[in-house]
C-alpha positions in Angstrom: -35.0 122.8 41.2 -38.8 122.3 41.5 -40.1 119.9 44.1 -41.6 117.8 41.5 -38.3 117.4 39.7 -36.4 116.6 42.9 -38.8 113.9 43.7 -38.3 112.4 40.2 -34.5 112.4 40.6 -34.8 110.7 44.0 -37.1 108.0 42.7 -34.8 107.4 39.7 -31.8 107.1 42.0 -33.6 104.7 44.3 -34.6 102.5 41.3 -31.0 102.5 40.0 -29.7 101.5 43.5 -32.3 98.8 43.9 -31.5 97.5 40.4 -27.7 97.4 41.1 -28.2 95.6 44.3 -30.5 93.1 42.6 -27.9 92.4 39.9 -25.1 92.1 42.5 -27.2 89.6 44.5 -28.0 87.7 41.3 -24.4 87.6 40.3 -23.3 86.3 43.7 -25.9 83.6 43.7 -25.0 82.6 40.1 -21.3 82.4 41.0 -22.1 80.3 44.1 -24.2 78.1 42.0 -21.5 77.6 39.4 -18.9 76.8 42.2 -21.3 74.3 43.8 -22.0 72.8 40.4 -18.3 72.4 39.7 -17.8 70.9 43.1 -20.7 68.6 42.6 -19.4 67.5 39.2 -15.8 67.0 40.4 -16.6 65.0 43.5 -18.2 61.9 41.8 -15.0 61.5 39.6 -12.7 61.7 42.6 -14.9 59.3 44.5 -14.9 56.9 41.6 -11.1 56.8 41.3 -10.7 56.4 45.1 -13.3 53.6 45.1 -11.4 51.9 42.2 -8.2 51.9 44.2 -10.0 50.5 47.2 -11.7 47.8 45.2 -8.5 46.7 43.5 -6.7 46.5 46.9 -9.6 44.4 48.4 -9.8 42.2 45.3 -6.2 41.4 44.7 -4.4 41.6 48.1 -5.7 38.2 49.3 -4.0 36.7 46.2 -0.6 38.3 47.1 1.7 36.2 49.4 4.9 36.7 51.3 7.7 34.5 50.1 10.3 33.6 52.8 13.4 31.7 51.8 16.2 30.1 53.8 19.7 29.2 52.4 21.7 26.9 54.6 25.5 26.7 54.4 28.5 25.5 56.4 31.2 27.7 57.8 30.0 31.0 59.0 31.5 34.0 57.3 33.4 36.4 59.4 32.2 39.9 60.1 33.5 42.0 57.3 36.3 44.4 58.3 35.7 48.1 58.5 35.3 51.0 60.9 32.2 49.4 62.4 33.5 45.9 62.9 33.6 46.3 66.7 30.3 48.1 66.9 27.8 45.9 68.9 24.9 47.3 66.9 26.6 46.4 63.6 27.3 42.9 64.9 23.6 42.4 65.8 22.6 43.5 62.4 25.1 41.1 60.8 23.9 38.3 63.0 20.3 39.0 62.1 21.1 38.0 58.4 23.9 35.5 58.7 23.1 33.8 62.0 24.8 34.2 65.4 28.3 33.0 65.9 28.4 29.9 68.0 31.0 27.5 69.4 31.0 25.4 66.2 33.6 27.7 64.5 34.3 27.6 60.8 32.5 24.3 60.3 29.2 25.4 61.9 26.0 25.9 60.0 24.6 29.3 59.3 21.4 30.3 57.6 20.7 33.2 55.2 17.1 34.3 55.1 15.5 36.2 52.2 12.1 37.6 51.4 10.0 38.6 48.5 6.5 38.5 47.2 4.4 36.3 45.0 0.9 36.1 43.5 -1.5 33.1 43.5 -2.4 32.1 39.9 -4.1 28.8 40.4 -6.4 27.3 43.1 -4.2 24.3 43.3 -1.6 26.5 45.1 0.6 27.6 42.2 2.4 30.9 43.0 4.3 33.1 40.6 7.3 35.0 41.8 10.8 36.1 40.6 13.6 33.6 40.0 16.0 35.8 42.0 13.7 35.6 45.0 14.0 31.8 45.4 17.4 31.3 43.8 19.6 29.0 45.9 16.9 28.5 48.5 16.9 25.3 50.6 13.5 26.1 52.0 10.6 28.2 50.9 7.7 29.4 53.1 4.5 30.8 51.6 2.6 33.1 54.0 -0.9 34.1 52.9 -2.6 37.4 53.6 -4.5 35.8 56.6 -1.1 34.9 58.1 -1.3 31.1 57.4 2.0 29.6 56.4 2.8 26.7 54.2 6.0 25.0 53.0 6.5 25.7 49.3 8.1 23.6 46.6 9.8 25.0 43.6 8.0 23.7 40.5 10.2 25.4 37.8 12.4 28.4 37.1 13.3 30.4 34.1 16.3 32.6 34.7 16.2 34.1 31.3 13.0 36.0 32.2 13.6 36.0 36.0 10.4 34.1 36.7 9.7 31.0 38.9 6.7 29.0 40.0 6.3 27.7 43.6 3.5 25.4 44.8 2.1 24.8 48.2 -0.7 22.5 49.4 -3.6 24.8 50.2 -6.0 24.1 53.1 -9.3 25.6 51.9 -10.3 27.9 49.1 -7.8 30.4 47.7 -8.2 33.9 46.1 -6.6 33.7 42.6 -5.4 36.7 40.6 -6.2 37.2 36.9 -3.6 37.9 34.3 -4.5 40.8 32.0 -3.4 41.8 28.5 -0.2 43.8 28.8 0.0 44.4 25.0 -3.0 46.8 25.5 -1.3 49.0 28.0 -1.0 52.7 27.4 1.5 55.1 28.9 -0.2 57.2 31.6 -2.6 54.5 32.8 -3.0 53.9 36.5 -0.9 51.2 38.0 -1.1 49.6 41.5 1.8 47.7 43.0 1.1 45.2 45.8 3.7 43.3 47.8 5.8 43.1 50.9 8.5 45.8 50.8 11.0 45.4 53.7 8.7 42.7 55.0 5.7 45.1 55.4 3.0 42.7 54.2 0.2 43.7 51.9 1.6 47.2 51.1 -0.3 49.0 48.3 1.3 51.8 46.2 -0.1 53.7 43.3 1.4 55.3 40.2 1.2 55.2 36.4 2.6 53.3 33.5 5.7 55.3 32.7 6.8 53.4 29.6 6.5 50.0 27.9 8.9 47.8 25.9 11.9 48.7 28.0 15.0 46.7 27.0 18.8 46.9 27.6 18.0 47.2 31.3 20.5 44.5 32.2 18.2 42.3 34.3 17.4 39.3 32.2 18.1 37.7 28.8 14.7 38.5 27.4 13.6 42.0 28.4 10.4 43.8 27.4 9.7 45.6 30.7 6.9 47.8 31.9 8.2 50.9 33.6 6.2 52.4 36.4 6.6 55.1 39.1 4.4 53.1 41.6 6.7 52.7 44.6 8.6 49.4 44.4 11.2 48.5 47.1 13.2 45.5 48.3 10.7 42.8 49.1 8.3 43.8 46.2 10.0 41.4 43.8 7.5 38.8 42.5 4.5 40.9 43.5 1.9 42.0 41.0 1.5 45.3 39.1 -2.3 45.7 38.7 -4.6 47.9 36.6 -7.9 49.4 37.8 -9.8 46.4 36.6 -8.0 44.3 39.1 -6.0 42.4 36.4 -2.3 41.6 36.9 -0.5 43.4 34.1 3.0 42.7 35.3 5.3 41.1 37.9 7.5 43.6 39.8 11.1 42.7 39.5 13.6 45.6 39.8 14.2 49.2 40.6 16.9 51.7 39.6 18.7 52.3 42.8 20.1 55.7 41.7 16.7 57.1 40.8 13.3 57.5 42.3 10.0 56.3 40.8 11.7 54.0 38.3 10.6 50.4 38.7 10.3 47.6 36.2 7.8 44.8 35.8 7.7 41.7 33.5 4.6 42.1 31.2 1.7 39.7 31.8 1.7 38.3 28.3 5.3 37.1 28.7 4.4 35.8 32.1 1.5 33.7 30.6 3.8 31.9 28.1 6.5 31.1 30.7 4.1 30.2 33.5 2.1 27.7 31.4 5.3 25.8 30.4 6.7 25.9 34.0 3.5 24.4 35.4 3.1 21.8 32.6 6.8 20.8 32.2 8.9 22.4 34.9 11.0 24.2 32.2 10.6 26.6 29.3 11.2 25.5 25.7 12.2 28.2 23.3 12.7 28.6 19.6 16.2 29.2 18.2 17.5 30.0 14.7 21.2 30.3 15.5 22.3 33.9 15.0 23.8 36.6 17.2 22.3 40.0 16.6 23.3 43.6 16.9 21.4 46.9 16.8 21.1 48.7 13.6 22.6 52.2 13.9 21.5 55.1 11.7 25.0 55.2 10.0 25.0 51.5 9.3 21.4 51.6 8.0 22.4 54.4 5.6 25.4 52.5 4.4 23.2 49.5 3.7 20.7 51.5 1.8 17.9 51.3 4.4 15.4 54.0 4.9 15.4 53.7 8.7 16.8 51.7 11.6 14.0 49.1 11.9 15.4 45.6 11.7 18.3 43.6 13.3 21.7 43.0 11.8 23.1 39.5 11.9 26.5 39.7 13.6 27.3 35.9 13.6 25.7 32.7 12.2 26.3 29.6 14.3 27.5 26.6 12.4 25.0 23.8 11.7 22.1 26.1 12.9 18.8 26.7 11.2 20.1 30.1 10.0 23.3 28.4 8.6 21.2 25.8 6.8 19.0 28.5 5.3 22.0 30.5 4.0 21.8 33.6 6.3 25.1 35.5 6.3 26.7 38.1 8.7 25.7 41.6 7.8 22.3 40.5 6.6 19.6 42.8 8.0 16.5 40.9 9.2 13.5 43.1 8.5 10.6 40.6 8.8 10.2 37.3 10.7 7.3 35.0 9.9 5.3 37.8 8.5 6.0 40.2 11.4 8.0 43.4 10.8 11.1 43.5 13.0 11.4 46.7 15.1 14.9 46.0 16.5 17.2 43.2 17.6 15.3 42.8 20.9 12.1 42.3 19.0 13.7 39.7 16.8 15.1 37.9 19.8 11.6 37.6 21.3 10.0 36.6 18.0 12.5 33.7 17.5 12.3 32.5 21.1 8.5 32.5 21.0 8.3 30.7 17.6 7.1 27.1 17.6 9.9 24.6 17.6 9.9 22.6 14.3 7.8 25.3 12.4 9.1 26.5 9.0 9.1 30.3 8.8 10.0 32.8 6.2 12.6 35.4 7.0 13.0 38.6 4.9 16.5 40.1 4.9 18.3 42.9 3.1 21.6 41.8 1.7 23.8 44.2 -0.2 20.9 46.6 -0.7 18.7 43.7 -2.2 15.7 42.2 -0.4 15.7 38.4 -0.2 13.4 35.9 1.5 14.7 32.6 3.0 12.9 29.8 4.7 14.2 28.0 7.8 12.9 25.5 10.4 13.0 26.7 14.0 15.0 24.5 16.3 14.8 24.2 20.1 17.1 26.5 21.9 20.0 24.5 23.5 20.2 25.1 27.2 24.0 25.5 27.2 23.9 28.1 24.4 23.5 31.8 25.3 24.7 33.5 22.2 25.5 37.2 22.5 22.6 39.4 21.3 24.1 42.9 21.3 26.5 45.3 22.9 27.2 45.1 26.6 24.3 46.2 28.8 24.4 49.2 31.1 24.9 48.7 34.8 22.2 46.4 36.2 19.4 48.0 38.2 18.9 46.8 41.7 16.7 43.8 42.2 13.6 44.8 44.3 13.9 41.6 46.4 
């Protein structure tokens, strides 16, 4: 090879090598830039979510209270028999909850403490909690987030929704929680539970809305629960379930003891209707039409000539009730109530209970494959009447008290 040709080859090789190195350096810098860009883009979102959780905790926690109850009775129960009856540790545990045995014997007084959570909804000292938290209580103590304690007074209870209102006389200003719109909830939204699980005050847990409209849970007469996987434990009952706006979307009430991450909360819109009446009147007045209802199975719907299972079948009509006066009959399928399409018998139950007492409403039914419309006047639900509304419920979940 001529010297001139060799020099040309060497120069070309050098240029190729330099060009390859330049491209490698450029590619490395570009990759690093993209990684940094992705990191920079991701961080603000993570920071925003974290800041939202912190903001919600700071905003709502001062409105969450510890509810302590005391039930006084005569005649202390004996230590239950069993393999641990003579264990000093077991006796101490039993005494902690039922009072220590004293010389008074069977006629002596013993006290049963309880605990739960609540949320302040009014600056006058009105606190919302679960009925099962204060049921049978002879004394109620409300402890604020700043550790101040006040004696509470039960204003009103509603066992059918497991809600209760307690009032204390505040000394100074109070932080009040805001009730949101639970009808606007979507599955997958963030949910924050605040309460006092196992007496650990001001505990905050985070999860999502797992489901809405849960019924047949076996907790209350009127069920339309929000399901969440935010951790709920004994002591959380009565505490709020909150969205990232800091609005109370539900009141935590129960858990499924056999599962993990399955908790239930009473939706805020149901809470609003009940709480308003408890504060104003000390009780809840509900509409009643006088029927017992059953779910509509696919087989039954087909036999009745219905296209789907939406609606509720009338299982029984109570004598001298609004339904009886309007001519409703067993086996009628109610498909619309006061202009609202009926989804199932739970839905009809809620619609009738929320109807204004004394109001005339139109009810659309399917009878022997024909559609009819009847008109009836809603009556006030008798306190002593709890008509059956469907098949037996599954085993009840564990209260989160």
